[in-house]
N, C-alpha and C positions, 0 to 999 in steps of 0.2 A: 111638858117643857123638856127640851133636850138639854142634857147636862153632860159632864165629862164621861167618857166611856171607860168602864172598868171591865176588862176581859176576864172570863172565868179561867181558873188555873187548870190546865189540861196536861195530861201525859200524852205526848204526840208519838204514836207508833203506827202512823200511816206511811204513805209513800213520800211524805214531805209536806210541810217543813218538819224538822225535828226539834226536840227540846233545845232551847237556847240557854246556856249557863248564865248565871247572874253576872259573872265577870264580863261577859260580852255585852250584856244589857247595860251594865255600868259604863263600859267604854263608849257606848252609843250616846250616853247622856252627858258626855264631856262638852265643853264650850265649842260652839261652831266657829270655825274660822273660814276665811275666803279660800276658794278653790285654786287661786293663784298665789296664795300666801307661801313664802319660802318654807315655812314649817310644814305645810301640807305637801309641798313638793318632796320633802324628805320622807314623809309617810308614804307617798306614792312609790318612791324608790325602794323603800323597805318592803312594801307590799309586793312589788314585782319580784324581789329576791325571794321572799317567802313562798310566792306562788311557783317559782321555778323549783323550789324544793318539793312542794306538793305534787307537781306534775313530773318531777324527776327529769328536768330538762335544763339545758343551757341556753335555750332560745331567748334572744334579746327581746323579741316581741312577745312578751307575756304580761298580761295585765287584766284587770276586771272591767268588763263592759258595764256601763252605768244603766243596767236594765237586767231583767231576769234571764234565766237560761235560754229561753226561746229566742231572745235577741242575740245571745252568743251563737246559737245555731245559725240564725239568719246572717250574722256577720261573716261566718265562715263561707256560707254559700254565695252570698252576693258578691264577695270579693274574689272567690276562686272559680266561679262558674260563669261563663259568658254564653250568650245566645249561640246555639249550635253545638256546644260542647257535649260530648257523650259522657254520661255519668252513670256508673254502676252503683245502684242503691240496694242495700241489703235490708229486707223488711221481714222481721220476725215478731212484730208487735206494733203498738200504736206509734212509737216514736221513730221507727224506721219509716212509717207512713208519713210522718211530718217532714222527714228528710226528703222524701219523694215530692211532697208539695213544694218545698223550697226549690228543688231542681226545676220543676215545671215553671214556677214563677220567675225564675232567672232566665227562662228561654232555653234551658238545657234539654238534651235528648236523653231521657232516663232509660236505663236497662235495669229491670227489677229482678233481683234474686230473692225469691220467696222461700221462707222456711216456716214450718208450723209454729204457731204461738206456743211459747213454753219450751222451745228448743233453741240451741245456739245456732248462729249462722254457720252454714256448711262451707268450709274452705274449698272443697271440690267443686261446688256450684259456682263459687266466685271465680275460680280458675277457668271453668268452662265459659263463663260470661266474658272474661277477658280474651280467651281464645277466639270466641265468636265476634268480639268487638275490640280488636287490638287498638283502635283509635281512641278508646276511652281515656279521658284525661284525669278523671277523679274516681276514687272509690269512697263511698260513704257508708258507715255502719255504726250501729249502737253497741258500745262495749257492754253496758249494763242496761238491759231493757226493763225500764221501770214498770211497764204494764204487766210483766209476767215474772220478773225475777230471774230471767235467764242471762247468763254471762257468756260472751263469745271470746274466741281466741284472737285477741287483737294483734298479737305478734305475727301469727300465721297469716292473717288477712292483709296486714300491712306489707309483709314480705312478698306476697303475690302482686300487690299493686306496684311495688318498686320494680319487680321483675319486668313488668310491662310498661314502666316509665310513667306511671300515674301517681298523682298525689292522693293522700288519704285525709278524710275528714272523719273524726271520731267523736261520738257523743259519750262523754264520761260524767254526765250529770249526777248519776247515782253511785258511781264508783270512786270518784276522787276523794281520797282521805279514808276510804273504808275498805278498799281492796286494792291490790297492786295496780298502779298506773305508772308505766315507764315509757314516757313519750320518746326520749332519745334512743333508748335501747330497742324499742319496737320500730322506730323509724316512722313515727306519726308526723304528718305535716301540719295538721290543724286539729285542735281539740278544744271542746268547750264544756263547761260544767255549770254548777249553780252554787250559790252561797249557802242555801238553806237545808242541805242534806247532810252528808257526812262531815262537812266542815262546821256544822252546828251554829251557823250564823243566821241572821235574819234574812228573809227572802229579799230579792231585788237586785242582786249583782251576779254577773256571769263571768267567772274566770275563763280566759282563753289563752291559747299559746299557738304561735305560728313559727314553723321552721323557716330557715333562710330560703329553701326551695319555694315555699309558699309565698314569701315576700317577693321573690323574683317573679313569680307568676303574676302577682298583683301589679308590679311595676311594668310588666310587659303587656298589660291588658290593651285590647284594641278599642274598647268602649269604656266610657266612665261607668263607675258603679251606680246603679239606679237609686240606691239609698244614700242620701246625703249624710245622715247621722251615722250610718254604719260603714261609711267609706274609710277603709284603713289608711289611705293616703292622706286623709284629713286628720284622722284620730292620732296618727303618728306625731303630728306637731304638738300634741298635748302630752302624750305619754312617752315620747322618746327624744325630746329636745333638751333635756337637762335643765339648766338655768335659763334657757331661752324659750320656755314653753309658750305656745300660742293658744289663744282662747278658742276652744272648740265648743264646749258646753259647760254648764255649771254642774260639776260632779256632785253626787250625793255625799256630802262631807261626813256626816255622822254615821251613815251605814258603812262608809269606808273605814272609820275607826273600828267598827264592829268586826269587819272582815279582817283587818290587821290583827286585832286581838285574837280572833279565832285561829288565824294562821300561826301566831306566836304560841298559842296553846297546843296546836298540832306539832309544832317543832319541839316544844318542851316534852310532850309525850313521846315523840319519835314516830316516824311513819310506820316502821315495822311493828312497833308496839300497838299503834292504832289499828293496823290491819289484823293483828293477832287478837285484839280485844273484840273486834267485830266478829271474827271467826268463832271465838270462844262463846260469845253470847248467842250466836246462831245455833251452835250445837246444843246449848242449854235450852233454847227455845224449841228446837227440833224435838228434843226428848219430851218436853212438856206437851207439845201439840200432838205428837204421835201417841202419847199416853191417853189423850182425849179421843183418839181414833181419827184424827184429821190427817189427810194425806197431801203431800206436796205436788204442785203442778209440774215443777221442773225436776228432771233427773238429777241425782246428787252431783254428778261430775260437772254439770253445767249450772249449778245453783249459785245464785248470788247471796252471800251471807247476810247482807244488810236489807234485802227485800224478800220476804218470805211469803210466797203465794201458795195458799192452800185451798183445796176444794171445799165448797160449802156442802155439808152433809145433806143427803136426800131428805126432803120434807121440812127443811129449816128455812125460815124467812130471813135471808141474810141481812136485808135492810133493817128489819126490826131488831136483830141482834146488835148491829152497829149502833143503832139509836139508843138501845139500852146501855151499851157500854159507855156511850157518851154522857147520857143523862144520869145514870146511877153510879158510874165509876170514874167519870171525868177522863175517859180513855178513848183516844181516837185511833181506829184502824181504817184501812182503805177498802173501797169496793173495787170490783173488776171494771175494766174499760173495754170498749169495743166488743169484740166477739166473746169476751169473758165477763161482760156485765151480768150481774146477778148469779154468777156461777162460782166466783172465788172471793176470798178475802186477801188483801195485801197487808202484811204486818211488817212494819219497818223497824229496823234496828240500826239507826243511823246516828253517827256522831254521839252527842250527849245522851241520846235515847238508848244507846246500846249499853245498858247497865243491868246488873243482875236483879235489882229491885223491880225494874220495869218488866223484865221477863217473867218474874214470879207473879207480879200483879196482873199482867195480861193473862197468864195461864189461869190464875184463880178466877178472874172475872169471866173468862170464857167458860170455865167449868160451871160457874153458877148460872150463866145465861143458857147453857145447853142442858141444864137439869142435873148436873153433877154426874152424868153417866158417859161412858165411852160411846161415841157416835159411830154409826155405820155409814160409810161413804155411799 
């Protein structure tokens, strides 16, 4: 007989989701109201304001898509890329590859800038791509590549795009709230993230922000957006019409409570303090992992503090270690993806998971699973 589901209590130190504080879970349990209720409209306005703080932007069009980060990614591409548009796509991991798939499905003409997995995007290669393709209308790149833990220089990449008159689309799913994201200062035109990583919210919402230049591009489209649900010209009626909101979809009301609470908590802590906490916990974890003989995939200058990718030691069954961590220690870490499957572990320090007790518990559990000895890579 099927009865109510009771999930196990885990410590989430994989690539996402992250631990959700009880305060956010409690917010999610508040009474459901209608998605057109004036009280909910006020929450929507507050959420937009809080997201502007998180993104460090004044963009009017800043809101959470009622779907996970993959939908936020698709919203950026389906609105800003039309058939025949040349798009320069930076690929240094799995999620750059997903950007490429979006360009193709929009009928765009992709120009791919490849960098090795575990390295940052090379601005010189991006410049060369623009010089060879000056007609390019969009540059797309991943700020924090979740598959490897590499962080790219978003400011430098966006500056090159502006120089050639192109818009930028930036994936900051793993960076928002955990490492500096400065949309206005860097000149980013469209950015998307996820609720479940450094914001410590439950999965299922995708914060996005669009510059006025991006909004103008949407208004000037020659063809309608192929996705009805993700068409910004329709969504605007729900998110940007104040007291005259039009019905577009039934928003996930209770998850919106959770995101609002998560953003309130981020503001209470302060962005700079949150960034510093993630950095401090990374350095603590780094010391512990290196004491075990584990080596990092990404060079220190390109390393993302909240996603720590380490090589699996020779002769170690990485899947068996992860399974033991989960069953014996209630601790989740992530496996490698794509070319790195079976070769690395991805240890997350995101949001509420970036705490000293988690760092110490993870290190101790790995030490026991690896036999208590320093491992040779």
